[in-house]
C-alpha positions in Angstrom: 118.7 96.7 143.7 117.4 93.1 143.4 119.5 90.4 144.9 121.4 88.1 142.5 120.4 84.8 143.7 123.0 82.1 143.2 122.0 78.4 143.4 124.2 75.4 143.0 123.7 71.8 142.0 121.2 71.0 139.3 119.3 74.1 140.1 122.3 76.4 139.6 121.4 79.5 137.7 121.2 83.2 138.1 117.8 84.6 139.0 117.4 86.9 135.9 119.5 87.7 132.9 118.3 91.3 133.4 119.9 91.6 136.9 123.3 93.2 137.0 125.4 93.1 140.2 126.9 96.4 141.1 128.0 95.4 144.5 129.2 92.1 146.2 126.2 92.2 148.5 124.0 91.7 145.5 125.1 88.1 145.6 123.5 85.5 147.8 124.3 81.8 148.7 121.3 80.1 150.3 119.7 83.5 150.8 122.7 84.9 152.8 124.7 88.0 151.6 127.9 89.8 152.5 127.0 92.3 155.2 124.3 90.2 156.8 124.6 89.4 160.5 125.2 85.6 161.0 122.9 86.0 164.0 120.0 86.2 161.4 120.7 82.6 160.6 122.4 80.9 163.6 122.1 81.6 167.4 125.0 82.9 169.4 125.4 79.4 170.8 125.4 77.9 167.4 128.0 80.4 166.2 130.2 79.5 169.2 129.8 75.7 168.7 130.5 75.8 165.1 133.6 78.0 165.3 136.5 76.3 163.4 139.9 76.3 165.0 142.0 76.7 161.9 144.4 78.9 163.7 146.0 78.2 167.1 146.2 81.9 168.0 144.0 84.9 167.7 143.7 86.3 164.1 141.8 89.3 162.6 139.1 87.0 161.3 137.8 83.5 162.4 135.7 80.9 160.6 132.3 79.5 161.6 130.7 76.5 159.8 127.1 76.4 158.9 126.4 73.6 161.3 122.8 72.6 161.4 121.7 75.4 159.0 119.3 73.9 156.6 121.0 74.1 153.1 119.2 73.4 149.8 122.0 73.6 147.3 125.3 73.3 149.3 126.7 70.7 151.6 128.4 73.2 153.9 129.1 76.9 154.2 132.1 78.6 156.1 131.6 82.2 157.2 134.5 84.6 158.0 133.7 87.0 160.9 135.8 89.8 162.3 137.3 89.3 165.7 135.4 91.2 168.4 132.5 92.1 166.1 129.5 91.8 168.4 127.1 92.1 165.4 128.7 89.0 163.7 128.8 90.7 160.2 129.6 88.3 157.4 132.6 89.6 155.5 133.5 86.5 153.3 131.9 83.1 152.9 132.3 80.0 150.9 129.5 77.5 149.8 130.9 74.0 149.4 129.5 71.1 147.2 131.4 67.8 147.7 132.4 65.7 144.8 133.8 62.5 146.3 136.1 61.0 143.7 134.4 62.8 140.9 136.6 65.8 140.0 135.4 65.8 136.3 131.9 66.5 137.4 133.2 69.3 139.6 135.0 71.0 136.7 131.9 70.6 134.5 129.7 72.3 137.1 132.3 75.0 137.6 132.3 75.8 133.9 128.6 76.1 133.9 128.7 78.5 136.8 131.3 80.6 135.2 129.3 80.8 132.0 126.1 81.8 134.0 127.9 84.5 135.9 129.6 85.9 132.7 126.2 86.4 131.2 125.0 88.9 133.9 128.2 90.5 135.1 129.0 93.0 132.4 131.0 95.4 134.7 133.2 92.8 136.3 136.8 91.8 135.4 137.1 88.0 135.0 140.4 86.3 135.8 140.9 82.7 135.0 143.7 81.4 137.2 143.8 77.9 135.6 145.0 74.9 137.6 147.7 75.2 140.2 149.0 73.3 143.3 147.1 73.9 146.6 149.3 75.6 149.1 148.4 73.3 152.0 149.8 70.2 150.2 153.6 70.7 150.2 153.9 67.6 147.8 152.1 69.7 145.1 149.8 66.8 144.3 146.6 68.5 145.4 145.3 70.9 142.7 142.7 73.5 142.3 141.3 75.4 139.4 139.8 78.8 139.9 138.0 81.6 138.1 137.5 85.1 139.7 135.1 87.8 139.0 136.1 91.3 140.5 133.2 93.6 141.3 134.7 97.0 142.3 137.4 95.9 144.7 135.5 92.7 146.0 135.1 89.4 144.2 133.3 86.2 143.5 135.4 83.1 142.9 134.4 79.6 141.7 136.9 76.9 142.3 137.3 73.2 142.2 139.7 71.5 144.7 141.1 68.0 144.2 143.0 66.6 147.3 145.8 64.1 146.7 145.2 60.5 147.8 147.9 61.1 150.5 146.0 64.1 152.0 142.7 62.1 151.9 144.3 59.1 153.6 145.6 61.6 156.4 142.2 63.4 156.6 139.4 60.9 155.8 136.7 63.5 156.1 138.2 65.7 153.4 136.7 65.6 150.0 137.2 67.0 146.6 134.8 70.0 146.2 133.4 72.9 144.4 133.8 76.2 146.3 131.6 79.3 145.5 133.3 82.2 147.4 131.9 85.7 147.9 134.4 87.9 149.5 135.4 91.5 150.3 138.8 93.1 149.3 139.6 93.5 153.1 139.4 89.7 153.7 141.3 89.0 150.4 144.2 91.2 151.6 144.1 89.4 155.0 144.3 86.0 153.2 147.2 87.2 151.0 149.1 88.5 154.1 149.1 84.9 155.4 146.0 85.1 157.6 147.7 87.3 160.2 
C-alpha cells in the first residue's frame, strides 16, 4: 500500500487523489508513520534528552519532542512511546504548526486540511467536534476546534488551539497552534482514562 503523505503549511496536500488509506500507518508526518521506531529518526541519547515531563509519575506512555529533527512542514512533533518498549515504537504523534496571534489563519488551514482528507478517505467516519474549552484552562477561555477521521478503530485529528491571554502570560513559550494528530485506539483510550 502506498503511504499517504501528509504535508502542512503552504505545501499541505495529499500525495494522490487515487490513494486510499485503509490503515492508520498509511499516514505520514514528515516521512514518519505509526509503527515506526523513533530510533530510525533520533538516537537513544536524543530520545532521552527530549523526553517531556508532562507527568510527575510513571505512566503507560511518555512523550518525546522532535528536538533537532529537521522538519520541513511542522514547527515541532511530539511522539508518544510506550513505557519499557526497547524498540521505541511510535503509537501516537502530533505535528504542530504555530500561529502566534493568528487564530483565523489556523482555522483556515484546518478547513483546507479537512477538505483534502475528506477527498481521499472514503471509508472513514468524520466527526466534527466544533469549538470547545480546553481542559487544561479551568477558566474556560482557551478554546480548540477539532475534526476527527476514524479509520477502523484508529484516527486522524486536525485541531486548532487558541490559548487565553492569561495562559500565554503564565507560559510565554506557549503559542496558538494547529495540531495534526495520528493516533491508535489504544492511546486514545489511555488519554480518555485520564492519562493513567
